[in-house]
mmCIF file of the N, C-alpha and C atoms, coordinates in Angstrom:
data_MODEL
# 
_entry.id   MODEL 
# 
loop_
_atom_site.group_PDB 
_atom_site.id 
_atom_site.type_symbol 
_atom_site.label_atom_id 
_atom_site.label_alt_id 
_atom_site.label_comp_id 
_atom_site.label_asym_id 
_atom_site.label_entity_id 
_atom_site.label_seq_id 
_atom_site.pdbx_PDB_ins_code 
_atom_site.Cartn_x 
_atom_site.Cartn_y 
_atom_site.Cartn_z 
_atom_site.occupancy 
_atom_site.B_iso_or_equiv 
_atom_site.pdbx_formal_charge 
_atom_site.auth_seq_id 
_atom_site.auth_comp_id 
_atom_site.auth_asym_id 
_atom_site.auth_atom_id 
_atom_site.pdbx_PDB_model_num 
ATOM 1   N N  . MET A 1 1  ? 121.521 110.272 128.592 1.00 0.00 ? 1  MET A N  1 
ATOM 2   C CA . MET A 1 1  ? 120.333 108.734 128.611 1.00 0.00 ? 1  MET A CA 1 
ATOM 3   C C  . MET A 1 1  ? 119.338 109.464 128.673 1.00 0.00 ? 1  MET A C  1 
ATOM 4   N N  . ALA A 1 2  ? 118.877 110.985 129.068 1.00 0.00 ? 2  ALA A N  1 
ATOM 5   C CA . ALA A 1 2  ? 117.887 111.561 128.935 1.00 0.00 ? 2  ALA A CA 1 
ATOM 6   C C  . ALA A 1 2  ? 117.337 112.236 127.318 1.00 0.00 ? 2  ALA A C  1 
ATOM 7   N N  . LEU A 1 3  ? 118.442 111.883 126.652 1.00 0.00 ? 3  LEU A N  1 
ATOM 8   C CA . LEU A 1 3  ? 118.276 112.196 125.202 1.00 0.00 ? 3  LEU A CA 1 
ATOM 9   C C  . LEU A 1 3  ? 117.964 110.814 124.511 1.00 0.00 ? 3  LEU A C  1 
ATOM 10  N N  . ALA A 1 4  ? 118.477 109.600 124.718 1.00 0.00 ? 4  ALA A N  1 
ATOM 11  C CA . ALA A 1 4  ? 117.524 108.469 124.398 1.00 0.00 ? 4  ALA A CA 1 
ATOM 12  C C  . ALA A 1 4  ? 116.580 107.738 124.749 1.00 0.00 ? 4  ALA A C  1 
ATOM 13  N N  . PHE A 1 5  ? 115.888 108.487 126.185 1.00 0.00 ? 5  PHE A N  1 
ATOM 14  C CA . PHE A 1 5  ? 114.443 108.285 126.776 1.00 0.00 ? 5  PHE A CA 1 
ATOM 15  C C  . PHE A 1 5  ? 114.012 109.056 125.732 1.00 0.00 ? 5  PHE A C  1 
ATOM 16  N N  . LEU A 1 6  ? 114.022 110.354 125.356 1.00 0.00 ? 6  LEU A N  1 
ATOM 17  C CA . LEU A 1 6  ? 113.387 111.594 124.399 1.00 0.00 ? 6  LEU A CA 1 
ATOM 18  C C  . LEU A 1 6  ? 113.293 110.887 123.137 1.00 0.00 ? 6  LEU A C  1 
ATOM 19  N N  . SER A 1 7  ? 114.378 110.415 122.753 1.00 0.00 ? 7  SER A N  1 
ATOM 20  C CA . SER A 1 7  ? 114.402 109.253 121.387 1.00 0.00 ? 7  SER A CA 1 
ATOM 21  C C  . SER A 1 7  ? 113.017 108.367 120.998 1.00 0.00 ? 7  SER A C  1 
ATOM 22  N N  . ARG A 1 8  ? 113.278 107.502 122.145 1.00 0.00 ? 8  ARG A N  1 
ATOM 23  C CA . ARG A 1 8  ? 112.011 106.459 122.404 1.00 0.00 ? 8  ARG A CA 1 
ATOM 24  C C  . ARG A 1 8  ? 111.004 106.950 122.305 1.00 0.00 ? 8  ARG A C  1 
ATOM 25  N N  . LEU A 1 9  ? 110.476 107.713 123.131 1.00 0.00 ? 9  LEU A N  1 
ATOM 26  C CA . LEU A 1 9  ? 109.189 108.286 123.498 1.00 0.00 ? 9  LEU A CA 1 
ATOM 27  C C  . LEU A 1 9  ? 108.791 108.904 121.935 1.00 0.00 ? 9  LEU A C  1 
ATOM 28  N N  . GLU A 1 10 ? 109.587 109.330 121.731 1.00 0.00 ? 10 GLU A N  1 
ATOM 29  C CA . GLU A 1 10 ? 109.239 109.965 120.347 1.00 0.00 ? 10 GLU A CA 1 
ATOM 30  C C  . GLU A 1 10 ? 108.314 109.481 119.051 1.00 0.00 ? 10 GLU A C  1 
ATOM 31  N N  . THR A 1 11 ? 109.607 108.252 118.854 1.00 0.00 ? 11 THR A N  1 
ATOM 32  C CA . THR A 1 11 ? 109.413 107.641 118.036 1.00 0.00 ? 11 THR A CA 1 
ATOM 33  C C  . THR A 1 11 ? 107.827 106.763 118.510 1.00 0.00 ? 11 THR A C  1 
ATOM 34  N N  . GLY A 1 12 ? 108.009 106.328 119.422 1.00 0.00 ? 12 GLY A N  1 
ATOM 35  C CA . GLY A 1 12 ? 106.698 105.824 119.913 1.00 0.00 ? 12 GLY A CA 1 
ATOM 36  C C  . GLY A 1 12 ? 105.379 106.754 119.854 1.00 0.00 ? 12 GLY A C  1 
ATOM 37  N N  . LEU A 1 13 ? 105.525 107.617 120.206 1.00 0.00 ? 13 LEU A N  1 
ATOM 38  C CA . LEU A 1 13 ? 104.367 108.650 119.592 1.00 0.00 ? 13 LEU A CA 1 
ATOM 39  C C  . LEU A 1 13 ? 104.188 108.360 117.906 1.00 0.00 ? 13 LEU A C  1 
ATOM 40  N N  . LEU A 1 14 ? 105.288 108.877 117.231 1.00 0.00 ? 14 LEU A N  1 
ATOM 41  C CA . LEU A 1 14 ? 104.829 108.997 115.942 1.00 0.00 ? 14 LEU A CA 1 
ATOM 42  C C  . LEU A 1 14 ? 104.499 107.464 115.330 1.00 0.00 ? 14 LEU A C  1 
ATOM 43  N N  . SER A 1 15 ? 104.869 106.610 115.742 1.00 0.00 ? 15 SER A N  1 
ATOM 44  C CA . SER A 1 15 ? 104.133 104.664 115.894 1.00 0.00 ? 15 SER A CA 1 
ATOM 45  C C  . SER A 1 15 ? 102.814 105.206 115.742 1.00 0.00 ? 15 SER A C  1 
ATOM 46  N N  . TRP A 1 16 ? 102.160 105.526 117.120 1.00 0.00 ? 16 TRP A N  1 
ATOM 47  C CA . TRP A 1 16 ? 100.905 105.581 117.305 1.00 0.00 ? 16 TRP A CA 1 
ATOM 48  C C  . TRP A 1 16 ? 100.166 106.606 116.775 1.00 0.00 ? 16 TRP A C  1 
ATOM 49  N N  . ARG A 1 17 ? 100.667 107.781 116.236 1.00 0.00 ? 17 ARG A N  1 
ATOM 50  C CA . ARG A 1 17 ? 99.908  108.838 115.391 1.00 0.00 ? 17 ARG A CA 1 
ATOM 51  C C  . ARG A 1 17 ? 99.701  108.372 114.294 1.00 0.00 ? 17 ARG A C  1 
ATOM 52  N N  . ALA A 1 18 ? 100.462 107.647 113.343 1.00 0.00 ? 18 ALA A N  1 
ATOM 53  C CA . ALA A 1 18 ? 100.246 107.284 111.853 1.00 0.00 ? 18 ALA A CA 1 
ATOM 54  C C  . ALA A 1 18 ? 99.381  105.399 112.078 1.00 0.00 ? 18 ALA A C  1 
ATOM 55  N N  . GLY A 1 19 ? 99.518  105.320 113.395 1.00 0.00 ? 19 GLY A N  1 
ATOM 56  C CA . GLY A 1 19 ? 98.605  103.970 113.055 1.00 0.00 ? 19 GLY A CA 1 
ATOM 57  C C  . GLY A 1 19 ? 99.307  102.527 112.282 1.00 0.00 ? 19 GLY A C  1 
ATOM 58  N N  . SER A 1 20 ? 98.906  101.583 112.540 1.00 0.00 ? 20 SER A N  1 
ATOM 59  C CA . SER A 1 20 ? 98.873  100.373 112.144 1.00 0.00 ? 20 SER A CA 1 
ATOM 60  C C  . SER A 1 20 ? 99.207  100.333 110.185 1.00 0.00 ? 20 SER A C  1 
ATOM 61  N N  . ARG A 1 21 ? 100.220 100.286 109.277 1.00 0.00 ? 21 ARG A N  1 
ATOM 62  C CA . ARG A 1 21 ? 99.857  100.383 108.198 1.00 0.00 ? 21 ARG A CA 1 
ATOM 63  C C  . ARG A 1 21 ? 99.766  98.939  107.512 1.00 0.00 ? 21 ARG A C  1 
ATOM 64  N N  . LEU A 1 22 ? 98.667  98.364  106.562 1.00 0.00 ? 22 LEU A N  1 
ATOM 65  C CA . LEU A 1 22 ? 98.860  97.015  105.540 1.00 0.00 ? 22 LEU A CA 1 
ATOM 66  C C  . LEU A 1 22 ? 98.433  97.473  104.473 1.00 0.00 ? 22 LEU A C  1 
ATOM 67  N N  . SER A 1 23 ? 98.194  96.567  103.769 1.00 0.00 ? 23 SER A N  1 
ATOM 68  C CA . SER A 1 23 ? 97.912  96.660  102.146 1.00 0.00 ? 23 SER A CA 1 
ATOM 69  C C  . SER A 1 23 ? 96.365  96.133  101.771 1.00 0.00 ? 23 SER A C  1 
ATOM 70  N N  . CYS A 1 24 ? 95.926  96.857  100.773 1.00 0.00 ? 24 CYS A N  1 
ATOM 71  C CA . CYS A 1 24 ? 94.585  96.647  100.197 1.00 0.00 ? 24 CYS A CA 1 
ATOM 72  C C  . CYS A 1 24 ? 94.736  94.849  99.680  1.00 0.00 ? 24 CYS A C  1 
ATOM 73  N N  . PHE A 1 25 ? 93.626  93.970  99.811  1.00 0.00 ? 25 PHE A N  1 
ATOM 74  C CA . PHE A 1 25 ? 93.875  92.752  99.458  1.00 0.00 ? 25 PHE A CA 1 
ATOM 75  C C  . PHE A 1 25 ? 93.330  93.339  98.245  1.00 0.00 ? 25 PHE A C  1 
ATOM 76  N N  . HIS A 1 26 ? 92.107  94.194  97.667  1.00 0.00 ? 26 HIS A N  1 
ATOM 77  C CA . HIS A 1 26 ? 92.214  93.945  96.031  1.00 0.00 ? 26 HIS A CA 1 
ATOM 78  C C  . HIS A 1 26 ? 93.903  94.654  95.258  1.00 0.00 ? 26 HIS A C  1 
ATOM 79  N N  . CYS A 1 27 ? 93.938  96.263  95.763  1.00 0.00 ? 27 CYS A N  1 
ATOM 80  C CA . CYS A 1 27 ? 95.125  97.194  94.765  1.00 0.00 ? 27 CYS A CA 1 
ATOM 81  C C  . CYS A 1 27 ? 96.180  97.100  95.364  1.00 0.00 ? 27 CYS A C  1 
ATOM 82  N N  . SER A 1 28 ? 96.408  96.321  96.575  1.00 0.00 ? 28 SER A N  1 
ATOM 83  C CA . SER A 1 28 ? 97.585  96.548  97.300  1.00 0.00 ? 28 SER A CA 1 
ATOM 84  C C  . SER A 1 28 ? 98.302  98.111  97.735  1.00 0.00 ? 28 SER A C  1 
ATOM 85  N N  . GLU A 1 29 ? 97.186  98.854  97.583  1.00 0.00 ? 29 GLU A N  1 
ATOM 86  C CA . GLU A 1 29 ? 97.420  100.264 98.247  1.00 0.00 ? 29 GLU A CA 1 
ATOM 87  C C  . GLU A 1 29 ? 97.485  100.028 99.558  1.00 0.00 ? 29 GLU A C  1 
ATOM 88  N N  . THR A 1 30 ? 98.818  100.998 100.189 1.00 0.00 ? 30 THR A N  1 
ATOM 89  C CA . THR A 1 30 ? 98.873  101.084 101.632 1.00 0.00 ? 30 THR A CA 1 
ATOM 90  C C  . THR A 1 30 ? 97.924  101.674 102.295 1.00 0.00 ? 30 THR A C  1 
ATOM 91  N N  . MET A 1 31 ? 97.454  101.400 103.789 1.00 0.00 ? 31 MET A N  1 
ATOM 92  C CA . MET A 1 31 ? 96.039  101.860 104.173 1.00 0.00 ? 31 MET A CA 1 
ATOM 93  C C  . MET A 1 31 ? 96.408  101.887 105.558 1.00 0.00 ? 31 MET A C  1 
ATOM 94  N N  . ARG A 1 32 ? 95.883  102.427 106.573 1.00 0.00 ? 32 ARG A N  1 
ATOM 95  C CA . ARG A 1 32 ? 96.142  102.617 107.819 1.00 0.00 ? 32 ARG A CA 1 
ATOM 96  C C  . ARG A 1 32 ? 94.894  101.447 107.841 1.00 0.00 ? 32 ARG A C  1 
ATOM 97  N N  . GLU A 1 33 ? 95.115  100.877 109.236 1.00 0.00 ? 33 GLU A N  1 
ATOM 98  C CA . GLU A 1 33 ? 94.420  99.805  109.739 1.00 0.00 ? 33 GLU A CA 1 
ATOM 99  C C  . GLU A 1 33 ? 92.780  100.286 110.012 1.00 0.00 ? 33 GLU A C  1 
ATOM 100 N N  . ARG A 1 34 ? 93.096  101.448 110.815 1.00 0.00 ? 34 ARG A N  1 
ATOM 101 C CA . ARG A 1 34 ? 92.083  101.924 110.867 1.00 0.00 ? 34 ARG A CA 1 
ATOM 102 C C  . ARG A 1 34 ? 90.692  102.633 109.939 1.00 0.00 ? 34 ARG A C  1 
ATOM 103 N N  . ASN A 1 35 ? 91.214  102.887 108.973 1.00 0.00 ? 35 ASN A N  1 
ATOM 104 C CA . ASN A 1 35 ? 90.466  103.368 107.329 1.00 0.00 ? 35 ASN A CA 1 
ATOM 105 C C  . ASN A 1 35 ? 90.081  102.351 106.834 1.00 0.00 ? 35 ASN A C  1 
ATOM 106 N N  . ALA A 1 36 ? 90.539  100.956 107.042 1.00 0.00 ? 36 ALA A N  1 
ATOM 107 C CA . ALA A 1 36 ? 90.459  99.819  106.567 1.00 0.00 ? 36 ALA A CA 1 
ATOM 108 C C  . ALA A 1 36 ? 88.521  99.743  106.581 1.00 0.00 ? 36 ALA A C  1 
ATOM 109 N N  . LEU A 1 37 ? 88.622  98.916  105.377 1.00 0.00 ? 37 LEU A N  1 
ATOM 110 C CA . LEU A 1 37 ? 86.807  98.701  104.973 1.00 0.00 ? 37 LEU A CA 1 
ATOM 111 C C  . LEU A 1 37 ? 87.111  96.856  105.200 1.00 0.00 ? 37 LEU A C  1 
ATOM 112 N N  . ALA A 1 38 ? 85.728  96.276  105.778 1.00 0.00 ? 38 ALA A N  1 
ATOM 113 C CA . ALA A 1 38 ? 85.919  95.161  105.995 1.00 0.00 ? 38 ALA A CA 1 
ATOM 114 C C  . ALA A 1 38 ? 84.956  94.429  105.169 1.00 0.00 ? 38 ALA A C  1 
ATOM 115 N N  . VAL A 1 39 ? 85.457  93.233  104.185 1.00 0.00 ? 39 VAL A N  1 
ATOM 116 C CA . VAL A 1 39 ? 84.156  92.863  103.060 1.00 0.00 ? 39 VAL A CA 1 
ATOM 117 C C  . VAL A 1 39 ? 84.328  91.399  103.136 1.00 0.00 ? 39 VAL A C  1 
ATOM 118 N N  . LYS A 1 40 ? 83.249  90.791  103.244 1.00 0.00 ? 40 LYS A N  1 
ATOM 119 C CA . LYS A 1 40 ? 83.395  89.302  103.150 1.00 0.00 ? 40 LYS A CA 1 
ATOM 120 C C  . LYS A 1 40 ? 84.012  88.510  101.664 1.00 0.00 ? 40 LYS A C  1 
ATOM 121 N N  . PHE A 1 41 ? 84.735  88.335  101.273 1.00 0.00 ? 41 PHE A N  1 
ATOM 122 C CA . PHE A 1 41 ? 85.526  87.565  100.027 1.00 0.00 ? 41 PHE A CA 1 
ATOM 123 C C  . PHE A 1 41 ? 85.731  86.115  99.955  1.00 0.00 ? 41 PHE A C  1 
ATOM 124 N N  . ASN A 1 42 ? 84.470  85.134  99.039  1.00 0.00 ? 42 ASN A N  1 
ATOM 125 C CA . ASN A 1 42 ? 85.077  83.501  98.871  1.00 0.00 ? 42 ASN A CA 1 
ATOM 126 C C  . ASN A 1 42 ? 85.386  83.189  100.465 1.00 0.00 ? 42 ASN A C  1 
ATOM 127 N N  . GLY A 1 43 ? 84.343  83.663  101.383 1.00 0.00 ? 43 GLY A N  1 
ATOM 128 C CA . GLY A 1 43 ? 84.121  82.841  102.280 1.00 0.00 ? 43 GLY A CA 1 
ATOM 129 C C  . GLY A 1 43 ? 85.075  83.685  103.523 1.00 0.00 ? 43 GLY A C  1 
ATOM 130 N N  . SER A 1 44 ? 86.006  84.133  103.355 1.00 0.00 ? 44 SER A N  1 
ATOM 131 C CA . SER A 1 44 ? 86.468  84.484  104.510 1.00 0.00 ? 44 SER A CA 1 
ATOM 132 C C  . SER A 1 44 ? 86.911  86.723  104.740 1.00 0.00 ? 44 SER A C  1 
ATOM 133 N N  . PRO A 1 45 ? 86.885  87.436  105.555 1.00 0.00 ? 45 PRO A N  1 
ATOM 134 C CA . PRO A 1 45 ? 86.607  88.423  105.921 1.00 0.00 ? 45 PRO A CA 1 
ATOM 135 C C  . PRO A 1 45 ? 88.207  89.048  105.361 1.00 0.00 ? 45 PRO A C  1 
ATOM 136 N N  . GLN A 1 46 ? 88.216  90.288  104.339 1.00 0.00 ? 46 GLN A N  1 
ATOM 137 C CA . GLN A 1 46 ? 89.254  90.923  103.870 1.00 0.00 ? 46 GLN A CA 1 
ATOM 138 C C  . GLN A 1 46 ? 89.739  92.006  103.786 1.00 0.00 ? 46 GLN A C  1 
ATOM 139 N N  . LEU A 1 47 ? 90.549  92.806  104.230 1.00 0.00 ? 47 LEU A N  1 
ATOM 140 C CA . LEU A 1 47 ? 90.313  94.612  104.238 1.00 0.00 ? 47 LEU A CA 1 
ATOM 141 C C  . LEU A 1 47 ? 90.898  95.124  102.917 1.00 0.00 ? 47 LEU A C  1 
ATOM 142 N N  . VAL A 1 48 ? 90.041  95.889  102.872 1.00 0.00 ? 48 VAL A N  1 
ATOM 143 C CA . VAL A 1 48 ? 90.172  96.852  101.508 1.00 0.00 ? 48 VAL A CA 1 
ATOM 144 C C  . VAL A 1 48 ? 90.591  98.541  101.433 1.00 0.00 ? 48 VAL A C  1 
ATOM 145 N N  . CYS A 1 49 ? 90.759  99.019  100.435 1.00 0.00 ? 49 CYS A N  1 
ATOM 146 C CA . CYS A 1 49 ? 91.204  100.444 101.560 1.00 0.00 ? 49 CYS A CA 1 
ATOM 147 C C  . CYS A 1 49 ? 90.097  102.154 100.716 1.00 0.00 ? 49 CYS A C  1 
ATOM 148 N N  . CYS A 1 50 ? 89.177  101.377 100.482 1.00 0.00 ? 50 CYS A N  1 
ATOM 149 C CA . CYS A 1 50 ? 87.744  102.060 99.520  1.00 0.00 ? 50 CYS A CA 1 
ATOM 150 C C  . CYS A 1 50 ? 86.694  101.391 99.224  1.00 0.00 ? 50 CYS A C  1 
ATOM 151 N N  . HIS A 1 51 ? 85.586  102.237 99.084  1.00 0.00 ? 51 HIS A N  1 
ATOM 152 C CA . HIS A 1 51 ? 84.630  101.371 98.382  1.00 0.00 ? 51 HIS A CA 1 
ATOM 153 C C  . HIS A 1 51 ? 84.532  100.904 97.165  1.00 0.00 ? 51 HIS A C  1 
ATOM 154 N N  . GLY A 1 52 ? 85.949  101.592 96.550  1.00 0.00 ? 52 GLY A N  1 
ATOM 155 C CA . GLY A 1 52 ? 85.785  101.096 94.745  1.00 0.00 ? 52 GLY A CA 1 
ATOM 156 C C  . GLY A 1 52 ? 86.172  99.473  95.046  1.00 0.00 ? 52 GLY A C  1 
ATOM 157 N N  . CYS A 1 53 ? 87.248  99.773  95.953  1.00 0.00 ? 53 CYS A N  1 
ATOM 158 C CA . CYS A 1 53 ? 87.706  97.914  95.926  1.00 0.00 ? 53 CYS A CA 1 
ATOM 159 C C  . CYS A 1 53 ? 86.518  97.104  96.806  1.00 0.00 ? 53 CYS A C  1 
ATOM 160 N N  . LEU A 1 54 ? 85.734  97.492  97.263  1.00 0.00 ? 54 LEU A N  1 
ATOM 161 C CA . LEU A 1 54 ? 84.666  96.612  98.222  1.00 0.00 ? 54 LEU A CA 1 
ATOM 162 C C  . LEU A 1 54 ? 83.837  96.200  97.302  1.00 0.00 ? 54 LEU A C  1 
ATOM 163 N N  . ALA A 1 55 ? 83.512  97.161  96.073  1.00 0.00 ? 55 ALA A N  1 
ATOM 164 C CA . ALA A 1 55 ? 82.484  97.015  95.426  1.00 0.00 ? 55 ALA A CA 1 
ATOM 165 C C  . ALA A 1 55 ? 83.373  96.139  94.067  1.00 0.00 ? 55 ALA A C  1 
ATOM 166 N N  . ILE A 1 56 ? 84.224  95.981  93.719  1.00 0.00 ? 56 ILE A N  1 
ATOM 167 C CA . ILE A 1 56 ? 84.749  95.279  92.847  1.00 0.00 ? 56 ILE A CA 1 
ATOM 168 C C  . ILE A 1 56 ? 85.054  93.756  93.803  1.00 0.00 ? 56 ILE A C  1 
ATOM 169 N N  . LEU A 1 57 ? 85.250  93.781  94.343  1.00 0.00 ? 57 LEU A N  1 
ATOM 170 C CA . LEU A 1 57 ? 85.274  92.475  94.650  1.00 0.00 ? 57 LEU A CA 1 
ATOM 171 C C  . LEU A 1 57 ? 83.941  91.969  95.351  1.00 0.00 ? 57 LEU A C  1 
ATOM 172 N N  . GLN A 1 58 ? 83.094  92.431  95.441  1.00 0.00 ? 58 GLN A N  1 
ATOM 173 C CA . GLN A 1 58 ? 81.109  92.115  95.632  1.00 0.00 ? 58 GLN A CA 1 
ATOM 174 C C  . GLN A 1 58 ? 80.967  92.016  94.060  1.00 0.00 ? 58 GLN A C  1 
ATOM 175 N N  . THR A 1 59 ? 81.528  92.498  93.239  1.00 0.00 ? 59 THR A N  1 
ATOM 176 C CA . THR A 1 59 ? 80.868  91.779  91.754  1.00 0.00 ? 59 THR A CA 1 
ATOM 177 C C  . THR A 1 59 ? 81.307  90.979  90.997  1.00 0.00 ? 59 THR A C  1 
ATOM 178 N N  . ILE A 1 60 ? 82.945  90.360  91.887  1.00 0.00 ? 60 ILE A N  1 
ATOM 179 C CA . ILE A 1 60 ? 83.428  89.767  91.203  1.00 0.00 ? 60 ILE A CA 1 
ATOM 180 C C  . ILE A 1 60 ? 82.776  88.345  91.359  1.00 0.00 ? 60 ILE A C  1 
ATOM 181 N N  . GLU A 1 61 ? 83.074  88.130  93.082  1.00 0.00 ? 61 GLU A N  1 
ATOM 182 C CA . GLU A 1 61 ? 81.513  87.383  93.937  1.00 0.00 ? 61 GLU A CA 1 
ATOM 183 C C  . GLU A 1 61 ? 80.394  87.295  92.734  1.00 0.00 ? 61 GLU A C  1 
ATOM 184 N N  . GLN A 1 62 ? 79.619  87.830  92.830  1.00 0.00 ? 62 GLN A N  1 
ATOM 185 C CA . GLN A 1 62 ? 78.622  88.518  92.684  1.00 0.00 ? 62 GLN A CA 1 
ATOM 186 C C  . GLN A 1 62 ? 78.451  87.448  91.267  1.00 0.00 ? 62 GLN A C  1 
ATOM 187 N N  . ASN A 1 63 ? 79.208  87.587  90.317  1.00 0.00 ? 63 ASN A N  1 
ATOM 188 C CA . ASN A 1 63 ? 79.307  87.239  89.011  1.00 0.00 ? 63 ASN A CA 1 
ATOM 189 C C  . ASN A 1 63 ? 80.021  85.968  88.874  1.00 0.00 ? 63 ASN A C  1 
ATOM 190 N N  . HIS A 1 64 ? 79.753  85.299  89.652  1.00 0.00 ? 64 HIS A N  1 
ATOM 191 C CA . HIS A 1 64 ? 81.215  83.960  90.062  1.00 0.00 ? 64 HIS A CA 1 
ATOM 192 C C  . HIS A 1 64 ? 82.399  83.772  89.004  1.00 0.00 ? 64 HIS A C  1 
ATOM 193 N N  . LEU A 1 65 ? 83.613  84.747  89.228  1.00 0.00 ? 65 LEU A N  1 
ATOM 194 C CA . LEU A 1 65 ? 84.605  85.095  88.606  1.00 0.00 ? 65 LEU A CA 1 
ATOM 195 C C  . LEU A 1 65 ? 85.641  85.259  89.929  1.00 0.00 ? 65 LEU A C  1 
ATOM 196 N N  . VAL A 1 66 ? 85.478  83.987  90.715  1.00 0.00 ? 66 VAL A N  1 
ATOM 197 C CA . VAL A 1 66 ? 86.388  84.035  92.029  1.00 0.00 ? 66 VAL A CA 1 
ATOM 198 C C  . VAL A 1 66 ? 87.447  83.554  91.575  1.00 0.00 ? 66 VAL A C  1 
ATOM 199 N N  . ASP A 1 67 ? 86.975  82.159  90.816  1.00 0.00 ? 67 ASP A N  1 
ATOM 200 C CA . ASP A 1 67 ? 88.665  81.436  90.857  1.00 0.00 ? 67 ASP A CA 1 
ATOM 201 C C  . ASP A 1 67 ? 89.407  82.193  89.926  1.00 0.00 ? 67 ASP A C  1 
ATOM 202 N N  . ALA A 1 68 ? 88.804  82.611  88.485  1.00 0.00 ? 68 ALA A N  1 
ATOM 203 C CA . ALA A 1 68 ? 89.606  83.286  87.675  1.00 0.00 ? 68 ALA A CA 1 
ATOM 204 C C  . ALA A 1 68 ? 90.431  84.770  88.341  1.00 0.00 ? 68 ALA A C  1 
ATOM 205 N N  . TYR A 1 69 ? 89.654  84.794  89.494  1.00 0.00 ? 69 TYR A N  1 
ATOM 206 C CA . TYR A 1 69 ? 90.322  86.493  89.377  1.00 0.00 ? 69 TYR A CA 1 
ATOM 207 C C  . TYR A 1 69 ? 91.703  86.113  90.920  1.00 0.00 ? 69 TYR A C  1 
ATOM 208 N N  . LEU A 1 70 ? 91.218  85.138  91.248  1.00 0.00 ? 70 LEU A N  1 
ATOM 209 C CA . LEU A 1 70 ? 92.346  84.317  92.242  1.00 0.00 ? 70 LEU A CA 1 
ATOM 210 C C  . LEU A 1 70 ? 93.630  83.872  91.446  1.00 0.00 ? 70 LEU A C  1 
ATOM 211 N N  . GLU A 1 71 ? 93.079  83.067  90.313  1.00 0.00 ? 71 GLU A N  1 
ATOM 212 C CA . GLU A 1 71 ? 94.314  82.682  89.798  1.00 0.00 ? 71 GLU A CA 1 
ATOM 213 C C  . GLU A 1 71 ? 95.290  83.887  89.212  1.00 0.00 ? 71 GLU A C  1 
ATOM 214 N N  . ASN A 1 72 ? 94.692  84.985  88.667  1.00 0.00 ? 72 ASN A N  1 
ATOM 215 C CA . ASN A 1 72 ? 94.808  86.005  88.141  1.00 0.00 ? 72 ASN A CA 1 
ATOM 216 C C  . ASN A 1 72 ? 95.911  87.239  89.107  1.00 0.00 ? 72 ASN A C  1 
ATOM 217 N N  . LYS A 1 73 ? 95.481  87.079  90.546  1.00 0.00 ? 73 LYS A N  1 
ATOM 218 C CA . LYS A 1 73 ? 95.860  87.868  91.058  1.00 0.00 ? 73 LYS A CA 1 
ATOM 219 C C  . LYS A 1 73 ? 97.488  86.971  91.860  1.00 0.00 ? 73 LYS A C  1 
ATOM 220 N N  . ALA A 1 74 ? 97.482  85.332  91.678  1.00 0.00 ? 74 ALA A N  1 
ATOM 221 C CA . ALA A 1 74 ? 98.623  84.762  91.774  1.00 0.00 ? 74 ALA A CA 1 
ATOM 222 C C  . ALA A 1 74 ? 99.146  84.716  90.768  1.00 0.00 ? 74 ALA A C  1 
ATOM 223 N N  . SER A 1 75 ? 99.197  84.966  90.106  1.00 0.00 ? 75 SER A N  1 
ATOM 224 C CA . SER A 1 75 ? 100.050 85.166  88.789  1.00 0.00 ? 75 SER A CA 1 
ATOM 225 C C  . SER A 1 75 ? 100.840 86.374  88.597  1.00 0.00 ? 75 SER A C  1 
ATOM 226 N N  . LEU A 1 76 ? 100.004 87.435  88.981  1.00 0.00 ? 76 LEU A N  1 
ATOM 227 C CA . LEU A 1 76 ? 100.345 89.064  89.457  1.00 0.00 ? 76 LEU A CA 1 
ATOM 228 C C  . LEU A 1 76 ? 101.404 88.929  89.990  1.00 0.00 ? 76 LEU A C  1 
ATOM 229 N N  . SER A 1 77 ? 101.040 88.309  91.278  1.00 0.00 ? 77 SER A N  1 
ATOM 230 C CA . SER A 1 77 ? 102.462 88.372  92.356  1.00 0.00 ? 77 SER A CA 1 
ATOM 231 C C  . SER A 1 77 ? 103.177 87.672  92.265  1.00 0.00 ? 77 SER A C  1 
ATOM 232 N N  . GLY A 1 78 ? 103.125 86.846  91.444  1.00 0.00 ? 78 GLY A N  1 
ATOM 233 C CA . GLY A 1 78 ? 104.447 85.413  91.603  1.00 0.00 ? 78 GLY A CA 1 
ATOM 234 C C  . GLY A 1 78 ? 105.582 85.939  90.328  1.00 0.00 ? 78 GLY A C  1 
ATOM 235 N N  . ALA A 1 79 ? 105.029 87.072  89.481  1.00 0.00 ? 79 ALA A N  1 
ATOM 236 C CA . ALA A 1 79 ? 105.496 87.809  88.400  1.00 0.00 ? 79 ALA A CA 1 
ATOM 237 C C  . ALA A 1 79 ? 106.859 88.768  88.803  1.00 0.00 ? 79 ALA A C  1 
ATOM 238 N N  . GLY A 1 80 ? 106.344 89.362  89.985  1.00 0.00 ? 80 GLY A N  1 
ATOM 239 C CA . GLY A 1 80 ? 107.362 90.532  90.546  1.00 0.00 ? 80 GLY A CA 1 
ATOM 240 C C  . GLY A 1 80 ? 108.314 89.635  91.460  1.00 0.00 ? 80 GLY A C  1 
# 
């Protein structure tokens, strides 16, 4: 009984220390939620892993390439 409790406690502590993980909106790299950067893209907030991905999304929006970007992103996700 004590061993099962310790196992659950250890699992809980490890998941707490690791933090929630999610994928970057742009490059799909796995990142910790607490390290994510927020950017408003195409009217809604998105989370990205780094300043490079943030800059790419801002540049796409500034150059009015959002539709082409989203079409390409959809075709890439459908191919896998």
